[in-house]
C-alpha positions in Angstrom: -26.9 -14.5 -15.3 -26.3 -13.6 -11.6 -24.2 -10.7 -10.4 -22.4 -10.7 -7.0 -20.6 -7.6 -5.7 -17.4 -8.3 -3.9 -13.9 -7.1 -3.2 -10.5 -8.4 -4.3 -7.4 -8.0 -2.1 -4.8 -9.2 -4.6 -5.2 -12.8 -3.5 -8.8 -13.7 -2.9 -12.3 -12.6 -3.8 -14.9 -12.0 -1.1 -18.5 -11.2 -1.4 -19.6 -7.9 0.2 -21.3 -8.2 3.6 -25.1 -8.9 3.2 -24.5 -9.8 -0.5 -26.6 -12.9 -1.3 -24.4 -15.7 -2.7 -26.3 -18.4 -4.6 -25.7 -22.0 -3.6 -24.3 -24.0 -6.5 -23.4 -27.7 -7.0 -20.3 -28.6 -8.9 -18.4 -26.1 -11.1 -20.0 -22.9 -12.4 -18.5 -20.8 -15.1 -17.9 -17.2 -13.9 -16.8 -13.8 -15.4 -15.0 -11.3 -13.2 -15.3 -7.6 -14.0 -13.2 -5.0 -12.3 -15.1 -1.8 -11.9 -11.9 0.2 -11.4 -9.1 0.0 -14.0 -6.1 -1.8 -12.5 -3.0 0.3 -13.2 -0.5 -1.5 -15.5 3.0 -2.2 -14.1 4.4 0.7 -16.1 2.1 3.1 -14.2 3.2 1.7 -10.9 6.9 2.0 -11.8 6.4 5.6 -12.9 4.6 6.3 -9.6 7.6 4.8 -7.7 10.0 6.9 -9.7 8.0 10.1 -8.9 7.8 9.3 -5.2 11.6 8.7 -5.1 12.2 12.0 -6.9 10.0 13.9 -4.5 11.8 12.3 -1.5 15.2 13.2 -2.9 14.1 16.8 -3.5 12.8 17.1 0.1 16.0 15.7 1.4 18.1 18.1 -0.6 16.4 21.2 1.0 17.0 19.9 4.5 20.1 21.1 6.4 22.6 18.4 7.3 22.2 16.9 10.7 25.7 17.7 11.9 26.2 14.2 13.2 25.8 10.6 12.0 22.5 8.8 12.4 24.2 6.5 15.0 25.3 9.6 17.0 21.8 11.0 16.8 20.3 7.8 18.1 22.8 7.6 21.0 22.1 11.2 21.9 18.4 10.5 21.9 18.9 7.5 24.2 21.0 9.6 26.6 18.3 12.4 26.6 15.6 9.9 27.3 17.5 8.2 30.2 18.2 11.6 31.7 14.5 11.8 32.5 13.1 14.0 29.7 
């Protein structure tokens, strides 16, 4: 059995730089072993829920802007064109 270290980006596998890759002819059976446990979809969903909760909590402690986002952007443009 040969072992080749590599990385997986969600689409393709690539051997690490300077990792010797044997030449083969035809098809060769392989086994892929992930050294880090890939989080199941439930864990990802829970992480997204937690991030959203923290963002809402941060937003709730901020004072209101006192103007709409559109007004804020326009005021910023005016400030920039005034030479600031």
